[in-house]
C-alpha positions in Angstrom: 92.3 67.7 29.6 93.3 70.7 27.4 90.7 73.1 26.1 89.9 72.8 22.5 89.7 76.6 22.1 93.4 76.7 21.2 93.3 80.0 19.4 91.0 82.6 17.8 91.7 84.5 14.7 90.4 88.1 14.5 90.7 89.7 11.0 88.3 92.6 11.6 91.0 95.2 11.5 92.1 94.1 8.0 88.6 94.3 6.4 87.7 97.3 4.2 84.6 99.4 5.0 82.2 100.1 2.2 83.5 102.6 -0.3 80.8 105.1 0.3 81.3 105.1 4.1 83.7 107.1 6.2 82.7 105.4 9.5 85.9 103.9 10.7 84.0 101.6 13.0 83.1 99.6 9.8 86.7 98.9 8.9 89.7 100.5 7.3 89.9 102.2 3.9 89.4 100.1 0.8 92.9 101.2 -0.3 94.5 99.4 2.6 91.9 96.8 3.6 90.4 93.7 2.1 86.9 93.7 0.6 84.5 90.8 0.9 84.7 90.5 -2.9 88.4 90.0 -2.7 88.0 87.4 0.0 85.5 85.6 -2.2 87.8 85.8 -5.3 90.7 84.1 -3.6 88.6 81.2 -2.3 89.1 78.9 -5.3 92.9 79.4 -5.2 92.8 78.8 -1.5 90.8 75.5 -1.9 93.3 74.4 -4.5 96.3 75.2 -2.3 94.9 73.2 0.6 93.9 70.3 -1.7 97.4 70.3 -3.2 98.9 69.9 0.3 96.6 66.9 1.0 97.6 65.3 -2.3 101.3 65.8 -1.8 101.0 64.6 1.8 100.3 61.1 0.4 103.4 61.0 -1.8 105.5 57.9 -1.3 109.1 58.0 0.0 110.2 57.0 -3.6 108.3 59.9 -5.1 109.8 62.3 -2.6 113.3 61.0 -3.2 112.9 61.6 -7.0 111.7 65.2 -6.4 114.6 65.8 -4.0 117.1 64.5 -6.6 115.7 67.1 -9.0 116.2 69.8 -6.4 112.5 70.0 -5.7 112.1 69.6 -2.0 108.7 68.7 -0.7 109.1 68.2 3.0 105.5 67.8 4.2 106.5 65.2 6.7 106.0 67.8 9.5 102.2 67.4 9.1 102.2 63.9 10.5 104.9 64.1 13.1 102.6 65.1 16.1 100.2 62.2 15.5 103.0 59.7 14.7 104.7 60.4 18.1 101.4 60.2 19.9 100.5 56.9 18.2 103.9 55.4 18.8 104.0 55.4 22.6 107.2 53.3 22.7 109.2 55.9 20.7 107.9 58.8 22.8 108.6 56.9 26.0 112.2 56.2 24.8 112.7 59.9 24.1 111.4 60.9 27.5 113.7 58.3 29.1 116.6 59.8 27.2 115.7 63.3 28.5 115.4 62.1 32.1 118.7 60.4 31.8 120.4 63.6 30.6 118.7 65.5 33.4 120.1 63.1 36.0 123.6 63.2 34.5 124.1 66.9 34.4 122.9 70.3 35.7 123.9 72.1 32.5 122.4 71.1 29.1 123.7 72.6 25.9 121.7 72.6 22.7 124.1 73.0 19.9 122.4 73.9 16.6 121.6 76.7 14.2 118.4 77.8 12.4 115.7 75.2 12.5 118.0 73.0 14.7 117.8 75.6 17.4 115.0 78.2 17.0 112.1 75.8 17.7 113.6 74.4 20.9 114.4 78.0 22.0 110.8 79.0 21.5 109.5 76.1 23.5 112.0 76.7 26.3 111.4 80.5 26.6 107.6 80.2 26.3 106.9 77.2 28.6 109.7 77.0 31.2 109.9 79.4 34.1 111.1 82.8 32.8 114.1 82.6 35.1 114.6 78.9 34.8 118.4 79.0 34.8 118.6 81.2 37.9 116.5 78.9 40.0 118.0 76.3 42.4 117.9 72.8 41.0 115.1 71.7 43.3 112.9 74.6 42.2 113.6 73.5 38.6 112.2 70.1 39.5 115.7 68.6 39.1 115.9 69.6 35.5 119.1 71.1 34.2 119.9 74.7 33.2 119.5 75.1 29.4 121.9 76.9 27.1 121.8 77.4 23.4 125.0 77.6 21.3 126.4 76.9 17.9 124.0 79.4 16.2 127.1 81.4 15.3 130.8 81.1 15.2 131.1 83.9 17.7 134.3 83.4 19.6 133.4 85.4 22.7 130.0 83.8 23.1 131.4 80.2 23.1 134.3 81.3 25.3 131.9 82.7 27.8 129.9 79.4 27.9 133.1 77.4 28.4 133.8 79.6 31.4 130.7 78.0 33.0 131.8 74.5 32.3 134.2 72.4 34.4 137.8 72.1 33.5 138.3 68.9 35.4 136.2 65.8 36.3 133.0 67.0 38.0 132.6 66.1 41.7 128.8 65.9 41.3 125.8 66.5 39.0 125.7 70.3 39.8 129.1 70.7 38.0 128.4 68.3 35.1 127.2 69.2 31.6 125.6 67.4 28.7 125.3 68.2 25.0 122.6 67.7 22.4 124.2 68.4 19.0 121.6 68.9 16.2 122.4 68.9 12.5 120.5 66.9 9.9 123.5 66.8 7.5 126.3 67.0 10.1 128.1 69.4 7.7 126.7 72.8 8.9 129.8 74.9 9.5 128.7 76.7 12.6 127.4 73.6 14.4 130.3 71.3 13.4 132.9 73.9 14.5 131.3 74.7 17.8 130.6 71.0 18.5 134.3 70.1 18.0 135.2 72.5 20.8 132.4 71.4 23.1 133.2 67.7 22.5 136.9 68.3 23.2 135.9 69.7 26.7 133.7 66.7 27.3 136.6 64.3 26.5 138.9 66.3 28.7 136.7 66.0 31.8 134.8 62.7 31.3 137.6 60.7 29.7 136.5 57.4 28.2 132.9 57.9 29.4 132.4 61.2 27.5 130.1 59.8 24.8 127.2 59.1 27.2 127.0 62.8 27.9 126.3 63.7 24.3 123.2 63.0 22.2 123.3 63.6 18.4 120.1 64.5 16.7 120.7 64.0 13.0 119.8 62.5 9.6 120.3 59.1 8.1 123.4 57.1 7.2 124.8 59.8 4.9 124.9 62.3 7.7 128.5 63.2 8.8 127.3 63.7 12.4 125.6 60.3 12.5 128.9 58.7 11.3 130.8 60.5 14.0 128.3 59.6 16.7 128.1 55.9 15.8 131.9 55.7 15.6 132.3 57.2 19.1 129.3 55.5 20.7 127.1 58.5 21.2 123.4 58.0 21.5 121.5 59.3 18.4 118.0 60.5 17.5 116.7 60.9 14.0 115.6 63.8 11.9 113.2 62.3 9.3 114.2 62.8 5.7 110.8 64.3 4.9 111.0 67.0 7.5 113.0 70.2 6.7 114.9 72.0 9.5 112.6 75.0 10.0 109.6 72.6 10.1 111.2 70.2 12.6 110.1 71.5 16.0 107.8 68.5 16.5 110.6 66.0 15.8 113.4 65.0 18.2 115.0 68.4 17.3 112.5 70.2 19.5 111.1 67.5 21.6 114.3 66.3 23.3 115.3 69.7 24.6 111.8 70.4 25.7 111.5 67.2 27.6 114.9 67.8 29.2 113.5 71.1 30.4 110.5 69.4 31.9 107.9 70.6 29.4 104.8 68.4 28.8 105.6 67.2 25.3 102.4 65.0 25.1 100.2 68.1 25.4 102.5 70.0 22.9 102.0 67.2 20.4 98.3 67.0 21.1 97.8 70.6 20.3 99.7 70.3 17.1 97.9 67.1 16.0 94.5 68.7 16.6 95.4 71.8 14.7 96.6 69.6 11.7 93.2 68.0 11.5 91.5 71.4 11.6 93.8 73.0 9.0 93.4 70.2 6.5 89.6 69.9 6.7 87.3 70.7 3.9 85.8 73.7 5.7 87.8 76.8 5.0 85.6 78.7 7.3 86.9 76.8 10.3 90.5 76.6 8.9 92.7 79.3 10.7 95.8 78.5 8.6 93.9 79.0 5.3 92.3 82.2 6.6 95.7 83.5 7.9 97.4 82.7 4.6 94.6 84.3 2.5 94.6 87.6 4.4 98.3 88.0 4.2 98.4 87.1 0.6 95.8 89.6 -0.3 97.5 92.3 1.7 100.9 91.4 0.1 99.3 92.0 -3.3 98.3 95.5 -2.0 102.0 96.3 -1.3 102.1 95.2 2.4 105.4 93.4 2.1 106.6 93.7 5.7 105.2 91.1 8.1 105.4 92.2 11.8 104.8 89.5 14.4 103.9 91.6 17.4 103.9 89.4 20.5 102.3 90.7 23.7 104.3 88.5 26.0 108.0 88.5 26.5 107.8 84.7 26.7 107.0 84.7 23.0 109.9 86.7 21.6 111.7 83.6 20.3 108.4 82.5 18.7 108.8 85.6 16.6 112.4 84.7 15.7 111.3 81.2 14.8 108.6 82.6 12.5 111.1 85.0 11.0 113.1 82.0 9.7 110.0 80.0 8.8 108.7 82.9 6.6 111.9 84.2 5.2 113.4 80.9 4.1 110.1 79.5 2.9 108.7 82.4 0.9 111.7 84.6 0.1 112.4 83.3 -3.5 112.1 84.4 -7.1 112.2 88.0 -6.1 109.1 87.6 -4.0 108.1 87.1 -0.4 107.4 89.2 2.7 110.1 90.5 5.0 109.4 89.3 8.6 110.1 91.4 11.8 109.5 90.5 15.4 108.2 93.1 17.9 107.6 92.6 21.6 105.0 94.8 23.3 104.6 97.0 25.1 108.4 97.3 25.0 108.7 98.1 21.3 105.8 100.4 21.2 108.3 102.9 22.6 110.7 102.4 19.7 109.7 100.9 16.3 106.0 101.4 17.2 106.5 104.9 15.8 107.3 103.4 12.4 104.5 101.0 12.6 102.0 103.7 13.4 103.1 106.5 11.1 105.8 105.1 8.8 105.7 103.5 5.4 102.4 101.8 4.6 104.0 98.5 3.8 103.3 96.5 6.9 100.8 94.0 8.3 100.8 93.6 12.1 99.9 90.3 13.6 99.3 90.5 17.4 99.9 87.3 19.3 97.8 87.8 22.4 97.3 85.8 25.6 93.8 86.2 26.9 95.0 85.2 30.4 98.4 85.3 32.0 100.0 82.0 32.9 100.9 83.0 36.4 98.8 84.5 39.2 98.1 88.1 38.2 100.0 90.8 40.0 98.1 93.9 41.1 99.1 97.5 41.7 99.3 98.4 45.4 97.7 101.5 46.8 100.2 104.3 47.4 98.6 107.5 48.6 99.9 111.0 47.7 102.2 109.5 45.0 103.0 111.9 42.1 103.0 109.0 39.5 99.2 109.5 38.8 98.4 105.8 39.2 96.4 105.8 42.4 93.2 105.4 40.4 94.6 102.1 39.2 95.2 100.7 42.7 94.1 97.1 42.6 94.2 96.8 38.9 96.1 93.8 37.4 99.2 94.2 35.2 97.5 92.0 32.6 94.6 94.5 32.6 97.1 97.3 31.8 98.5 95.2 29.0 95.0 94.6 27.5 94.2 98.3 27.6 97.5 99.0 25.7 96.5 96.4 23.1 93.1 97.9 22.6 94.5 101.4 22.4 97.2 100.3 19.9 94.7 98.4 17.6 92.3 101.4 17.7 95.2 103.7 16.7 96.1 101.4 13.8 92.4 101.2 12.7 92.0 105.0 12.8 95.0 105.4 10.5 94.0 102.5 8.2 96.9 100.2 9.3 95.8 96.6 8.9 96.4 94.3 11.8 95.3 90.8 12.8 94.8 89.3 16.3 95.8 85.7 17.1 94.4 85.2 20.6 95.4 82.2 22.7 93.3 81.4 25.9 96.6 81.1 27.8 100.2 80.0 27.1 100.3 76.3 27.6 102.0 73.4 25.8 98.7 72.5 24.0 98.0 76.1 22.8 101.6 76.7 21.7 101.8 73.4 19.8 98.6 74.3 18.0 99.8 77.8 17.2 103.2 76.7 15.8 101.6 74.0 13.7 99.1 76.5 12.3 101.8 78.9 11.4 103.8 76.2 9.5 100.7 75.0 7.6 99.7 78.7 6.8 103.2 79.2 5.4 103.0 76.3 3.1 99.5 77.4 1.9 100.9 80.9 1.3 103.8 79.6 -0.7 101.3 77.8 -2.9 99.4 81.0 -3.4 102.5 83.0 -4.1 103.9 80.5 -6.6 107.0 79.5 -4.7 108.1 76.2 -3.2 108.0 76.7 0.6 110.7 74.1 1.1 114.4 74.3 0.5 116.6 77.3 0.9 118.8 77.8 -2.2 119.9 81.3 -1.1 121.2 80.0 2.2 123.0 77.2 0.4 124.7 79.7 -1.8 126.2 81.5 1.3 127.3 78.2 2.8 129.2 77.2 -0.4 130.9 80.5 -0.7 131.9 80.6 2.9 133.5 77.1 2.7 135.3 78.2 -0.5 136.7 81.2 1.4 138.0 78.7 4.0 139.5 76.4 1.4 137.0 73.6 2.2 
């Protein structure tokens, strides 16, 4: 059974010390930190924001449709997706069978999607699969296919390179075969539609009349162009619910099918997300990490901290940062407001942009995503006598011990220079803990949108670029 200690939120390095104190052990300066009075002052607005979500969550499909017709998206369906899947064992079993079938058919699995149709699945794959999954022999991958992500751009050379890996004639066996999961809610996203045309053409060339069984389309309802294509050509389909927006769709078939194909335990992923939903919509703000996270960031935003750095302390979480970049930017970047997100991987980036974070403009809030324990057996430094590298005193120390020392040193340096930072600490990187973390970040974003006075759903700025691009192409 998974541990219920999914994550711990440490905000101590954002709190202001008393005005008459210079003891930096008591917090950072009042100019850059948050006082207890400020925390108390935001509590009513925070309670209203959480209550508003709970009320809107109960809107009927008819009410949601009317709002959407007025251009007022309210895609809170993501809140209920984890529990819905867990409660509907038949639907979850069907998705798993689909994933197993794809794994048996082909040794290369291409996820074709952009933005929310790709970033969530990328995050799950990078974080929870073997770090060198695609390099392992098939047996070491537990007979799961290699996973590739494409259609997140119309980059000619990237797609051409992927096509070089795919067969040009009928595969002799599974090791040469490939399958596709094309993901687009509307079916009209330029990048996905264009790349999918080329990939589908290769599938028709090598599989002939049987090509459709090697393609699964994850898409919207009957108005979706992709659904119409898939049904006309006999491709299996999975649904993206109307009430779930793209960047909030990781716990729909959008993220779950690729994760299941990769062999990730999606039951535990959903369990973590479902448990976190209950926690973040409870009456107690004290035990609500999403509300606390949103409140701290909102208060610091009002102090001019407009740059949001997600600083991940595991290379496996880099795509989590990219996923959060989209979540935050598209949700809150409206009406001339909203923080600018940046992803940083440590200790790698301490040797580059770490200089800016430590001594640059005072416009940043750092959130450290920390793993208390490594996922794999810890490696230790061997003893090497008479080596000039100066590390002999650390012989026998674990690499994770070095990483922890670097984190403590970095946070102390931030504190001493009055740079606010937050720690989000996971016990380990598991499907359960990652599901909880991603759900918490989505709920926190919605709460922060309510505090900021912007609708955290819809992306009118992105739609503007899409329309102008199609106009330039004569579409």
